[in-house]
PADO-308682 format. One line per field, with one value per residue: x, y negated, z negated of N, C-alpha, C, CB in turn; residue number from 1. Coordinates in Angstrom, 2 decimals, decimal comma, m for minus. Atoms other than C-alpha are relative to their C-alpha. Glycine has a CB too. Example, Ala and Ser with C-alpha at 12.3 -4.5 7.8 and 13.67 -1.06 7.14 Angstrom:
BEGIN
neast = c(0,89; m0,82) $
nnorth = c(1,19; 1,19) $
nup = c(0,00; 0,06) $
caeast = c(12,30; 13,67) $
canorth = c(4,50; 1,06) $
caup = c(m7,80; m7,14) $
ceast = c(0,90; m0,77) $
cnorth = c(m1,20; m1,09) $
cup = c(0,00; m0,73) $
cbeast = c(m0,99; 0,41) $
cbnorth = c(m0,03; m0,46) $
cbup = c(m1,25; 1,42) $
nr = c(1; 2) $
//
This chain:
BEGIN
neast = c(1,01; m0,66; m0,75; 0,96; 0,43; m1,15; m0,21; 1,09; m0,35; m1,17; 0,43; 0,72; m0,87; m0,98; 0,74; 0,22; m1,28; m0,32; m0,74; 0,85; m0,58; m0,39; 0,58; 0,58; 0,62; 1,35; 1,01; 0,04; m0,05; 1,11; m0,26; m1,10; 0,52; 0,88; m0,80; m0,30; 1,30; m0,06; 1,06; 1,11; m0,42; 0,00; m0,79; 0,75; 1,10; m0,58; m0,40; 1,20; 0,62; m0,82; 0,17; 1,32; 0,02; m0,85; 0,29; 1,28; 0,41; m0,93; m0,72; m1,42; m0,37; 0,95; m0,37; m1,44; m0,36; 1,19; 0,75; 1,03; 0,90; 1,35; 0,72; m0,37; m0,30; 0,78; m0,52; m1,35; m0,13; m0,21; m0,35; 0,55; m0,34) $
nnorth = c(0,18; 0,55; m1,08; m0,88; 0,69; 0,02; m1,33; m0,22; 0,76; m0,63; m1,23; 0,30; 0,71; m0,93; m0,89; 0,75; 0,05; m1,34; m0,75; m0,68; m0,33; m1,41; m0,44; 1,12; m0,26; m0,58; 1,03; 0,48; m1,12; 0,10; 1,15; m0,37; m1,02; 0,67; 0,66; m0,98; 0,05; m0,41; m0,87; 0,03; m0,71; m1,43; m0,74; m0,09; m0,95; m1,35; m0,29; m0,17; m1,27; m1,07; 0,12; m0,50; m1,44; m0,71; 0,42; 0,71; 0,62; 1,07; m0,31; 0,27; 1,38; 0,71; 1,37; 0,16; 0,58; 0,51; m1,10; m0,41; m1,07; 0,49; 0,23; 1,27; 0,98; 1,24; 0,69; 0,49; 1,44; 0,71; m1,03; 0,22; 1,33) $
nup = c(m1,02; m1,18; m0,63; m0,69; m1,22; m0,90; m0,57; m0,97; m1,21; m0,62; m0,65; m1,23; m0,95; m0,58; m0,90; m1,25; m0,69; m0,46; 1,01; 0,97; 1,29; 0,12; 1,26; 0,73; 1,30; m0,08; m0,18; m1,38; m0,96; m0,96; m0,88; m0,90; m0,92; m0,96; m1,04; m1,04; m0,65; m1,39; m0,50; 0,96; 1,21; m0,29; 0,98; 1,25; m0,19; 0,03; 1,37; 0,81; m0,37; 0,59; 1,46; 0,34; m0,23; 0,96; 1,37; m0,11; 1,27; 0,32; 1,23; m0,18; m0,34; m0,85; m0,33; m0,17; m1,30; m0,65; m0,60; 0,96; m0,43; m0,27; 1,25; 0,59; m1,05; 0,16; 1,17; m0,28; 0,16; m1,26; m0,95; m1,34; m0,53) $
caeast = c(2,62; 4,88; 7,06; 4,02; 2,80; 6,30; 6,64; 3,23; 4,36; 7,71; 6,03; 3,70; 6,32; 8,92; 6,26; 5,44; 9,14; 9,16; 10,78; 9,41; 10,00; 11,90; 10,79; 8,68; 7,15; 3,92; 2,00; 2,78; 2,64; m0,79; 0,20; 3,48; 1,73; m0,77; 2,11; 2,73; m0,11; 1,01; m1,81; m4,51; m2,61; m2,10; 0,61; m1,55; m4,49; m2,27; m0,80; m4,25; m5,56; m2,66; m2,98; m6,69; m6,13; m3,36; m4,55; m8,27; m8,69; m5,75; m3,86; m0,37; 0,59; m2,59; m1,77; 1,96; 3,40; m0,12; m1,45; m4,71; m6,76; m10,36; m11,61; m9,80; m9,56; m12,33; m10,51; m7,21; m5,87; m5,60; m5,32; m7,57; m6,34) $
canorth = c(m24,14; m26,14; m23,09; m20,99; m23,60; m23,92; m20,17; m19,98; m22,67; m20,97; m17,66; m19,20; m21,50; m18,75; m16,49; m19,23; m19,37; m15,61; m14,46; m12,09; m11,43; m8,23; m7,88; m9,97; m10,20; m8,33; m11,58; m12,24; m8,76; m9,31; m12,70; m11,37; m8,34; m10,67; m12,31; m9,08; m9,83; m8,36; m6,73; m7,77; m6,31; m2,89; m1,87; m2,71; m0,80; 2,23; 2,01; 1,63; 4,61; 6,79; 5,50; 6,27; 9,76; 10,69; 8,81; 8,00; 7,16; 4,77; 6,52; 6,06; 2,36; 0,75; m2,50; m1,86; m3,90; m5,12; m1,68; m0,87; 2,35; 2,00; 2,17; m1,08; m2,91; m5,39; m6,33; m7,18; m10,68; m11,56; m8,32; m9,31; m12,16) $
caup = c(m28,20; m25,88; m25,25; m24,34; m21,86; m20,41; m19,96; m18,27; m15,83; m15,24; m14,43; m11,87; m10,32; m9,91; m8,38; m5,84; m4,98; m4,37; m7,59; m10,21; m13,86; m14,52; m18,13; m20,42; m23,86; m24,54; m24,57; m20,90; m19,34; m17,77; m16,37; m14,93; m13,45; m11,79; m9,86; m7,96; m5,57; m2,25; m0,27; m2,75; m5,74; m4,15; m6,62; m9,64; m8,18; m7,61; m11,11; m12,67; m10,73; m11,87; m15,47; m15,51; m14,08; m16,52; m19,62; m19,28; m22,98; m23,00; m25,78; m24,35; m24,36; m23,02; m21,23; m21,05; m18,16; m17,43; m16,45; m18,21; m18,12; m17,02; m20,62; m21,52; m18,20; m19,01; m22,26; m20,58; m21,06; m17,39; m15,53; m12,65; m10,54) $
ceast = c(0,62; 0,77; m0,92; m0,47; 1,13; 0,20; m1,09; 0,31; 1,18; m0,37; m0,67; 0,89; 1,05; m0,68; m0,27; 1,27; 0,46; 0,79; m0,97; 0,75; 0,34; m0,62; m0,57; m0,56; m1,40; m1,08; m0,15; m0,04; m1,12; 0,26; 1,11; m0,47; m0,89; 0,78; 0,39; m1,27; 0,01; m1,16; m1,14; 0,29; m0,01; 0,77; m0,75; m1,15; 0,49; 0,38; m1,20; m0,69; 0,75; m0,17; m1,34; m0,08; 0,78; m0,35; m1,32; m0,45; 0,97; 0,77; 1,47; 0,23; m0,99; 0,45; 1,48; 0,29; m1,24; m0,84; m0,94; m0,78; m1,41; m0,77; 0,27; 0,14; m0,77; 0,47; 1,37; 0,03; 0,20; 0,32; m0,52; 0,27; m1,11) $
cnorth = c(m0,55; 1,08; 0,93; m0,63; m0,03; 1,36; 0,36; m0,70; 0,65; 1,28; m0,31; m0,69; 0,94; 0,99; m0,69; m0,06; 1,38; 0,85; 0,62; 0,21; 1,49; 0,61; m1,22; 0,47; 0,55; m1,03; m0,49; 1,13; m0,09; m1,12; 0,32; 1,03; m0,63; m0,70; 0,96; 0,21; 0,42; 0,96; 0,13; 0,89; 1,51; 0,80; 0,14; 1,00; 1,43; 0,38; 0,23; 1,33; 1,17; 0,00; 0,58; 1,52; 0,76; m0,29; m0,77; m0,70; m1,09; 0,22; m0,40; m1,42; m0,71; m1,44; m0,23; m0,41; m0,46; 1,07; 0,56; 1,19; m0,57; m0,33; m1,37; m1,12; m1,31; m0,81; m0,62; m1,51; m0,76; 0,97; m0,24; m1,40; m0,53) $
cup = c(1,29; 0,74; 0,77; 1,31; 1,03; 0,66; 1,00; 1,33; 0,72; 0,73; 1,34; 1,03; 0,63; 0,93; 1,34; 0,84; 0,47; m0,98; m0,99; m1,30; m0,01; m1,24; m0,70; m1,33; 0,21; 0,31; 1,43; 1,03; 1,03; 1,00; 1,00; 1,01; 1,06; 1,11; 1,12; 0,81; 1,47; 0,32; m1,01; m1,22; 0,17; m1,04; m1,33; 0,14; m0,03; m1,43; m0,91; 0,31; m0,61; m1,53; m0,43; 0,17; m1,08; m1,45; m0,04; m1,28; m0,45; m1,29; 0,09; 0,52; 0,92; 0,22; 0,20; 1,44; 0,78; 0,69; m1,06; 0,52; 0,15; m1,27; m0,60; 1,03; m0,17; m1,21; 0,24; m0,01; 1,29; 1,10; 1,40; 0,46; 0,88) $
cbeast = c(m1,09; 0,94; 0,78; m1,20; m0,46; 1,27; 0,06; m1,35; 0,33; 1,06; m0,95; m1,21; 0,70; 0,75; m1,32; m0,48; 1,05; 0,74; 1,01; m0,49; m0,98; 1,53; 1,06; m1,11; m0,04; m0,33; 0,31; 1,18; m0,09; m1,33; 0,37; 1,21; m0,77; m0,87; 1,25; 0,52; m0,55; 1,35; 0,56; m1,30; m0,90; 0,59; 1,33; m0,54; m0,72; 1,24; 0,85; m0,97; m0,06; 1,51; 0,11; m1,06; 0,57; 1,42; 1,15; m1,07; m0,11; m0,73; m0,12; 0,62; 1,35; m1,40; m0,48; 0,76; 0,78; 0,38; 0,96; m0,94; 0,01; m0,78; 0,36; 1,28; m0,31; m1,50; 0,07; 0,50; 1,12; 1,12; m0,51; m1,50; 1,32) $
cbnorth = c(m0,94; m1,15; 0,79; 0,30; m1,44; m0,40; 1,04; m0,50; m1,48; 0,30; 0,80; m0,88; m1,16; 0,75; 0,44; m1,42; m0,62; m0,10; m0,91; 1,35; m0,36; 0,14; 0,73; m0,68; m1,29; 0,70; m1,15; m0,89; 1,32; m0,25; m1,24; 0,54; 1,08; m1,01; m0,62; 1,36; m1,36; 0,67; 1,38; 0,46; m0,38; 0,24; m0,69; m1,38; m0,28; 0,08; m1,13; m1,15; 0,14; m0,19; m1,47; m0,68; 0,32; m0,36; m0,88; 0,97; 1,04; m1,28; 1,49; 1,02; 0,00; 0,02; m0,89; 1,30; 1,01; m1,02; 1,13; m1,17; 1,17; 1,04; 1,07; 0,15; 0,58; 0,33; 0,95; 0,52; m0,29; m1,03; 1,29; 0,28; 0,04) $
cbup = c(m0,50; m0,39; m1,06; m0,91; m0,33; m0,76; m1,12; m0,56; m0,35; m1,06; m0,91; m0,30; m0,70; m1,12; m0,64; m0,32; m0,90; 1,25; m0,74; 0,56; m1,18; m0,04; m0,90; 0,83; m0,85; m1,28; m0,86; 0,27; m0,74; m0,74; m0,82; m0,80; m0,77; m0,72; m0,62; m0,62; m0,11; 0,31; 0,33; 0,68; m1,16; 1,38; m0,23; m0,40; 1,32; 0,92; m0,55; 0,22; 1,53; 0,37; m0,44; 0,85; 1,37; 0,24; m0,56; 0,42; m1,07; m0,09; m0,32; 0,96; 0,65; m0,61; m1,05; m0,36; 0,82; 0,99; 0,54; m0,30; m1,02; 0,81; m1,00; m0,75; 1,34; m0,13; m1,16; 1,34; m0,90; m0,14; m0,47; 0,02; 0,78) $
nr = c(1; 2; 3; 4; 5; 6; 7; 8; 9; 10; 11; 12; 13; 14; 15; 16; 17; 18; 19; 20; 21; 22; 23; 24; 25; 26; 27; 28; 29; 30; 31; 32; 33; 34; 35; 36; 37; 38; 39; 40; 41; 42; 43; 44; 45; 46; 47; 48; 49; 50; 51; 52; 53; 54; 55; 56; 57; 58; 59; 60; 61; 62; 63; 64; 65; 66; 67; 68; 69; 70; 71; 72; 73; 74; 75; 76; 77; 78; 79; 80; 81) $
//
């Protein structure tokens, strides 16, 4: 539990300093994706739009890297910042 809290703090603190995670564990993909917040999360919105167009039912890796298709977006663990 302490490690999880520490990692949550590290993600947010490094994002404040202008750094981003390159890769992360599945449990933190939504949180890391939320740190890419330039222009009101423009990159996430683009990725979600493409994901929804190409895979509307979310069959291919739903939630991978914090990108959810429309069918699962409300179930994401922190997708919307």
